[in-house]
C-alpha positions in Angstrom: 19.8 148.1 163.6 16.8 146.1 162.3 14.5 143.6 164.0 13.4 140.0 163.5 10.0 138.7 164.5 9.8 135.0 165.1 6.9 132.8 166.3 6.3 129.9 168.6 4.3 128.2 165.8 2.5 128.9 162.5 -0.5 131.3 162.6 0.4 133.0 165.9 0.3 136.4 164.2 3.8 137.2 163.1 2.6 138.7 159.8 0.2 141.0 161.6 2.9 142.1 164.1 5.3 142.9 161.3 2.6 144.9 159.5 1.8 146.8 162.7 5.4 147.6 163.3 5.9 148.7 159.7 3.0 151.2 159.9 3.8 152.4 163.5 7.4 153.1 162.5 6.4 154.6 159.2 4.0 157.0 161.0 7.0 158.0 163.2 9.0 158.9 160.1 11.3 155.8 160.1 12.1 154.2 156.8 11.7 150.4 157.2 11.0 147.6 154.8 9.5 144.1 155.4 11.4 141.0 154.6 10.6 137.3 154.7 13.3 135.1 153.2 11.0 132.1 152.6 7.2 132.0 152.6 4.9 129.0 151.9 1.5 130.2 150.8 -1.0 130.0 147.9 -2.1 133.6 148.6 0.2 135.7 146.5 0.5 139.1 144.9 1.9 140.6 141.7 4.3 143.6 142.0 4.3 146.5 139.6 7.1 144.9 137.6 5.4 141.5 137.3 7.0 139.6 140.2 5.1 137.2 142.4 5.5 137.4 146.2 3.5 136.3 149.3 0.5 138.5 149.9 1.6 139.0 153.5 4.8 140.8 152.4 2.8 142.9 149.9 0.5 143.8 152.8 3.4 144.7 155.0 5.0 146.8 152.3 1.7 148.8 152.0 1.8 149.2 155.8 5.3 150.6 155.5 4.2 153.0 152.8 6.2 151.2 150.2 5.5 149.5 146.8 5.9 145.7 147.2 9.0 144.2 145.4 10.4 140.8 144.9 13.3 141.2 147.4 10.8 141.5 150.2 10.0 137.7 149.7 12.7 136.3 147.5 11.6 132.6 148.0 7.9 131.7 147.7 6.8 128.0 148.0 3.5 127.2 146.4 2.3 123.7 147.3 0.9 121.7 144.3 0.1 118.5 146.2 1.9 115.1 146.2 4.6 116.6 148.5 5.7 118.9 145.6 5.9 122.7 145.6 6.6 125.2 142.9 9.6 127.4 144.0 9.2 131.0 143.0 12.6 132.7 143.2 12.9 136.5 142.9 9.3 136.6 141.8 9.5 134.1 139.0 9.0 130.3 138.7 12.3 128.5 139.4 11.3 124.8 139.5 8.9 122.3 140.9 10.5 120.2 143.6 9.7 117.5 146.1 10.5 118.6 149.7 13.4 116.1 149.9 15.0 117.7 146.9 14.2 121.2 148.0 16.5 120.8 151.1 19.4 120.1 148.8 19.0 123.7 147.6 19.5 125.1 151.2 22.8 126.8 150.7 22.0 128.3 147.3 18.6 129.6 148.4 20.0 131.0 151.7 22.6 133.0 149.7 19.9 134.3 147.4 17.8 135.4 150.3 20.7 137.1 152.0 21.4 139.0 148.8 17.8 140.3 148.9 18.1 141.3 152.5 21.3 143.2 151.8 19.8 145.0 148.9 16.8 146.1 151.0 19.1 147.2 153.8 21.0 149.4 151.3 17.8 150.8 149.8 15.8 151.4 152.9 18.2 151.2 155.8 16.3 149.0 158.2 14.2 145.8 158.0 11.5 144.2 160.0 12.0 140.5 159.2 9.4 137.8 159.6 10.3 134.3 160.3 8.3 131.3 159.2 6.3 128.7 161.2 7.7 127.9 164.6 11.3 129.1 165.5 12.2 126.0 167.5 11.9 123.2 164.9 15.0 121.6 166.1 15.1 118.9 163.4 15.3 121.6 160.7 17.9 123.9 162.2 20.6 122.9 159.7 18.4 123.9 156.8 16.1 126.5 158.3 16.7 129.5 156.0 13.7 131.4 157.4 14.5 131.4 161.1 17.7 129.9 162.6 20.2 130.1 159.6 18.9 133.6 158.7 19.0 134.9 162.3 22.5 133.5 162.7 23.7 135.5 159.8 21.8 138.7 160.3 22.3 138.9 164.1 19.2 141.1 164.5 17.4 141.5 167.8 14.4 139.0 168.0 10.9 139.6 169.2 9.1 136.3 169.9 5.3 136.1 169.2 3.1 133.6 171.0 -0.6 132.8 170.5 -2.5 132.5 173.9 -5.8 131.5 172.2 -4.5 128.1 171.3 -3.5 127.4 174.9 -0.2 126.4 176.5 1.3 129.8 176.1 3.8 129.3 179.0 5.1 126.1 177.3 5.1 127.8 173.9 7.3 130.6 175.1 9.5 128.8 177.5 10.0 125.7 175.3 10.8 127.8 172.2 13.4 130.0 174.0 15.1 127.0 175.7 15.2 125.0 172.5 16.8 127.8 170.5 20.6 127.4 169.9 22.5 129.4 172.5 23.9 131.8 169.8 20.3 132.6 168.8 18.7 132.5 172.2 20.6 135.6 173.5 19.1 137.6 170.6 15.6 137.3 171.9 14.9 140.7 173.4 11.2 140.8 173.9 8.0 138.7 173.9 4.5 139.6 172.5 1.5 137.5 173.6 -1.1 137.7 170.9 -4.8 136.9 170.5 -5.8 137.6 174.2 -9.5 137.7 174.8 -10.8 139.5 177.9 -9.2 141.8 180.4 -5.4 141.7 180.1 -5.0 142.9 183.7 -6.0 139.4 184.8 -2.9 138.1 183.1 -0.4 140.3 185.0 0.7 137.3 187.1 1.2 135.3 184.0 3.4 138.0 182.5 5.5 138.1 185.6 5.9 134.3 185.5 7.0 134.3 181.9 9.5 137.1 182.5 10.9 135.2 185.5 11.3 131.8 183.9 12.7 133.2 180.6 14.6 136.3 181.7 13.0 138.1 178.7 10.6 141.0 179.1 7.0 140.7 177.8 6.6 144.0 175.9 2.9 143.6 175.1 -0.3 141.5 175.3 -2.3 142.0 172.1 -6.0 141.4 172.1 -7.7 139.3 169.5 -8.0 141.7 166.5 -10.6 141.6 163.7 -9.2 143.9 161.0 -9.7 144.1 157.3 -6.3 143.0 156.1 -5.5 140.1 153.8 -5.1 136.5 155.1 -1.7 135.1 154.7 -2.4 131.4 154.0 -4.9 128.6 154.2 -4.7 128.3 157.9 -6.9 131.4 158.0 -9.8 129.6 156.3 -10.5 127.9 159.6 -11.1 131.3 161.3 -13.7 132.4 158.8 -17.3 132.8 160.0 -20.0 133.6 157.5 -21.9 136.8 158.5 -25.7 137.0 158.5 -26.8 138.6 155.3 -29.8 138.0 153.0 -27.6 136.9 150.1 -25.6 133.6 150.3 -22.5 133.1 148.2 -20.7 129.7 147.9 -17.0 129.6 147.4 -15.9 126.1 146.4 -13.2 125.2 148.9 -10.8 123.4 146.5 -8.0 121.3 148.0 -5.4 123.6 146.5 -7.4 126.9 146.8 -5.3 130.0 146.1 -5.8 133.7 146.6 -9.0 133.3 148.5 -8.2 136.9 149.6 -10.0 137.8 146.4 -13.3 137.4 148.4 -12.5 139.0 151.7 -14.1 142.3 150.9 -17.1 140.4 149.6 -17.3 138.5 152.9 -18.0 141.8 154.7 -21.2 142.5 152.7 -22.7 139.1 152.0 -23.0 135.7 153.6 -19.9 134.0 152.1 -19.4 130.3 152.9 -16.5 128.2 151.9 -18.1 124.9 150.8 -16.2 121.7 150.5 -16.6 119.6 147.3 -19.4 117.2 147.7 -21.5 119.5 150.0 -24.9 120.7 149.0 -25.1 123.9 146.9 -28.8 124.3 147.4 -30.0 127.7 148.7 -27.0 129.7 147.4 -27.6 132.8 145.3 -24.2 132.7 143.6 -21.4 130.1 143.2 -17.7 131.0 142.8 -14.9 128.7 141.7 -11.8 130.3 143.0 -8.1 130.0 142.0 -6.1 126.8 142.5 -2.5 125.9 142.3 -3.4 122.7 140.4 -6.4 123.1 138.1 -6.4 119.5 136.7 -6.4 117.8 140.1 -9.0 120.1 141.6 -11.1 119.8 138.5 -11.0 116.0 139.0 -12.1 116.6 142.6 -15.0 118.8 141.5 -16.2 116.2 139.0 -15.8 113.1 141.3 -17.4 114.8 144.3 -20.6 115.7 142.4 -19.9 119.4 142.8 -19.5 119.8 139.1 -23.0 118.4 138.5 -24.4 120.6 141.2 -22.9 123.7 139.5 -24.4 122.8 136.2 -27.8 122.3 137.8 -27.4 125.7 139.5 -26.7 127.3 136.2 -29.9 125.7 134.8 -31.8 127.4 137.6 -30.3 130.8 136.7 -27.8 131.0 139.5 -24.8 133.2 138.6 -21.5 131.2 138.3 -18.2 133.0 138.5 -14.8 131.4 137.9 -11.5 133.2 138.8 -8.1 132.0 137.4 -8.1 128.2 137.8 -11.9 128.4 138.4 -12.2 130.1 135.0 -10.3 127.3 133.4 -12.6 124.7 134.9 -15.7 126.5 133.5 -14.5 125.8 130.0 -14.9 122.7 127.8 -11.5 121.2 128.2 -8.2 121.6 130.1 -5.3 120.0 128.1 -2.1 119.5 130.1 1.1 118.3 128.6 2.5 117.4 132.0 3.1 121.0 133.1 0.4 121.5 135.7 -0.3 117.9 136.6 -0.6 114.5 134.7 -0.6 114.6 131.0 -4.0 114.4 129.2 -7.1 116.2 128.1 -9.6 116.7 130.9 -13.3 117.7 130.5 -14.3 121.0 132.1 -17.8 122.0 133.2 -18.7 123.2 129.7 -20.4 126.4 130.9 -18.1 128.6 128.8 -17.0 127.9 125.2 -13.2 128.2 126.0 -10.4 125.7 126.2 -7.2 125.9 128.3 -3.8 124.5 127.3 -0.7 123.9 129.6 2.1 123.7 127.1 5.0 125.7 128.7 6.5 126.1 132.2 5.8 129.8 132.1 3.7 131.9 134.4 1.9 135.2 133.5 2.2 137.7 136.4 1.0 141.2 135.6 -1.1 144.0 137.1 -3.8 145.5 134.9 -6.9 147.6 134.8 -9.7 146.6 132.4 -13.2 147.7 131.6 -15.9 145.2 131.8 -18.0 144.4 128.7 -21.6 145.5 128.9 -23.0 142.0 128.7 -25.7 141.0 131.2 -26.7 142.7 134.5 -23.4 142.1 136.5 -20.6 143.0 134.1 -22.7 146.0 132.7 -22.5 147.6 136.1 -18.8 146.9 137.0 -17.0 149.4 134.8 -13.2 149.8 135.3 -11.7 147.0 137.3 -8.2 146.8 138.8 -6.6 143.4 139.4 -3.7 141.1 138.6 -3.0 137.8 136.9 -1.0 134.9 138.3 -1.4 131.8 136.2 0.1 129.1 134.0 -1.8 128.0 130.9 -3.4 129.8 128.0 -7.1 130.0 127.5 -8.6 130.3 124.0 -12.1 131.7 123.5 -14.0 129.9 120.8 -17.7 130.9 120.8 -17.6 132.7 124.1 -18.0 136.5 124.4 -15.2 138.5 126.0 -15.9 139.5 129.7 -13.4 142.3 130.0 -11.4 144.2 127.4 -8.8 141.7 126.2 -9.6 139.1 128.8 -12.0 136.5 130.2 -15.2 135.1 128.9 -18.9 135.4 129.6 -22.1 133.6 128.6 -24.6 135.5 126.4 -26.9 136.2 129.3 -24.0 137.4 131.4 -24.6 135.0 134.3 -21.5 132.8 133.8 -18.3 134.8 134.0 -14.7 133.6 133.8 -11.7 135.8 134.4 -8.0 135.5 135.1 -8.1 138.7 137.2 -7.4 138.2 140.9 -8.5 141.1 143.1 -11.7 141.7 141.1 -13.8 141.9 144.3 -11.4 144.2 146.0 -13.0 146.8 143.7 -16.1 148.3 145.3 -17.7 148.6 141.8 -17.5 144.8 141.3 -18.9 144.1 144.8 -21.7 146.5 144.2 -22.5 145.1 140.7 -22.8 141.5 142.0 -24.7 142.2 145.2 -27.0 144.7 143.6 -28.1 142.0 141.1 -28.3 139.3 143.8 -30.4 141.5 146.1 -32.7 142.5 143.2 -33.4 138.9 142.4 -34.8 138.6 145.9 -36.8 141.8 145.7 -34.5 143.5 148.2 -32.8 146.9 148.2 -29.0 146.9 148.3 -27.0 149.9 149.6 -23.8 150.4 147.7 -20.4 150.5 149.4 -17.9 153.3 148.7 -14.7 152.8 146.7 -12.6 154.5 149.4 -12.5 152.8 152.8 -10.6 153.6 155.9 -6.9 152.5 155.9 -6.8 149.3 158.0 -3.1 149.7 158.7 -3.6 152.8 160.7 -6.2 151.0 162.8 -3.8 148.1 163.2 -1.0 150.3 164.3 -3.2 152.1 166.8 -4.3 148.8 168.4 -0.7 147.7 168.4 0.5 150.8 170.2 -2.3 150.6 172.7 -1.1 147.3 173.9 2.6 147.0 173.1 5.4 149.1 174.6 6.5 150.5 171.3 9.2 152.7 173.0 11.1 149.6 173.9 11.3 148.8 170.2 12.3 152.2 168.9 15.8 151.8 170.2 16.4 149.2 167.5 15.5 151.8 164.9 17.1 155.1 166.3 19.6 155.1 163.5 17.1 154.4 160.7 16.8 156.9 157.9 14.0 159.4 158.3 11.6 159.9 155.4 
């Protein structure tokens, strides 16, 4: 038997619960794999064989002790704006569709998702399945391939996760369960209340009330956890609080920002602030243009908001400017689009790197790599070997710009403007150390380097989970699972 984790809403903590379950079960010797039929996120990951999946499923795979693969998230929706999303199927671009057209694909995509689930079952034995958004979206039941339609076919026991921090937890739980179709409602075998702050003993009466009105046991009350695991999607941006550090780094919060998980390790060692276009960039020691799902439209936003002019002025003051993926494309002289990424035309970049980007084909490069930084300037010279991955459309040609990494990227002669397609660059301790050592030195401060190897966050997550959730009540669902 496998298990399905549904939520009362988006951002209640389903992904974290699935990851915790995967590591807890893996530590007990069970062989389980994560699965999410359909994910909507601009935070993605590239598998070893060059497939793109939601970063949450990659994180859950690592928690389970597995290498991420496309079947763990067969359908990934990447919003581009204007009610259109790119559909990534089995790890590769399928088509760009408006949401009304996407629903016409329901039967086809559900069949593809089920094929992935069955392949994973055959390979690993048992699955921990994550739903999407809220389970009780009654207007979507006929086309809900992530919750209701999937649950109806798989017939797995369901654990319902609710978020007490946002309030109304009784209505969340009772309303969700009562609105579920009768043939799905009986599958709900347990409830987890997430993000509880304070002493859980004071909520014992609340637990009793929930169990009484729903007839479903509450198997755990999880505290609000602060762990070093990747954020699933843009909803997590609202939770970010810049720490107090002597170095301030601005990440431009583009409308279609993608893979901001690139900076989550950096956030632990510097004051990293996500700055909306149009806001002041005065006082920052470094400015980073992140990835975006729509370079052309976000480049227009950067120009029209005045942020582009501010970045150019910061460059003139000697402030390091770093662009990653779409941010790298923006740093160039032009972005020419034949209608692939956005509207057709040639669009002026920021002109800080002598490169040009062309969108000519509906093709995406998705690959893992390790590259050595070029010894140009104080930052790249100290990075060394960097592991990362590329996820992008468009091809960038270097003209007069120097190469930033072996075979990739561009850098200004003084090394203070750096563009790269490599996501995950600041997941490397050497890259974090190289940047912060330089920024600290500019202020006459001493920086203490971090180590490449850090404690495994998934063991800490599993321990917290087991401290507050009755795991034994879940193990019965996995008693027949293969042992490693």
